[in-house]
C-alpha positions in Angstrom: 46.5 -10.2 30.4 43.3 -12.0 29.3 42.9 -14.7 26.5 41.3 -12.2 24.0 44.2 -9.8 24.6 46.7 -12.6 24.0 44.9 -13.8 20.8 44.8 -10.3 19.4 48.5 -10.0 20.0 49.4 -13.2 18.5 47.4 -12.4 15.4 49.5 -9.3 15.0 52.7 -11.6 14.6 54.2 -12.7 11.4 53.6 -16.2 10.1 57.0 -17.5 11.5 56.4 -16.0 14.7 52.9 -17.4 15.0 54.3 -20.9 14.1 56.8 -20.7 16.8 54.2 -19.6 19.3 51.9 -22.5 18.5 54.8 -24.8 18.5 55.7 -23.8 21.9 52.1 -24.0 23.2 51.6 -27.4 21.8 54.8 -28.8 23.3 53.7 -27.2 26.6 50.8 -29.6 26.6 52.7 -32.7 25.6 54.5 -33.3 28.9 55.1 -36.8 30.3 52.7 -38.0 33.0 54.1 -40.8 35.1 50.7 -41.5 36.5 49.0 -41.7 33.2 51.9 -43.9 31.8 51.4 -46.3 34.9 47.7 -46.5 34.2 48.2 -47.4 30.5 50.9 -50.1 31.5 48.6 -51.7 33.8 45.8 -51.7 31.2 48.1 -53.1 28.6 49.2 -55.9 31.0 45.7 -56.7 32.0 44.7 -57.0 28.2 47.8 -59.2 27.5 46.8 -61.6 30.3 43.3 -61.8 29.2 44.4 -62.4 25.6 46.8 -65.2 26.6 43.9 -66.7 28.6 41.7 -66.5 25.5 39.3 -64.2 27.3 39.5 -61.7 24.6 40.5 -61.8 21.0 42.8 -59.7 18.9 41.3 -57.2 16.2 42.8 -56.0 13.2 43.9 -52.3 13.4 42.8 -50.3 10.4 44.2 -46.6 10.6 41.7 -43.9 9.9 43.4 -43.3 6.5 42.3 -46.8 5.5 38.7 -46.1 6.4 38.6 -42.7 4.6 40.1 -44.3 1.4 37.4 -46.9 1.5 34.7 -44.4 2.0 36.0 -42.3 -0.8 36.3 -45.3 -3.1 40.2 -45.1 -3.4 41.9 -48.4 -4.1 43.9 -49.3 -1.0 45.7 -52.6 -0.1 46.4 -53.0 3.7 50.0 -53.6 4.6 51.2 -57.3 4.3 48.4 -58.1 1.8 49.8 -57.1 -1.5 
């Protein structure tokens, strides 16, 4: 069965069935990957060592919602600042 046939069949499902299908498909993509986890652990450890050695500095994390609110002119107080 080709992709087009699958899509056509999925579009004939009711909303609840389509949601269930989407949920299953998304969960199938979100599987643990030990190799990727290992790579990120090594990177985090490398950055921590560099930070402690004053080779790099920390940066303030501003979530996308903060940036969007600033662009839209919505008043926003970052956590811990009011």
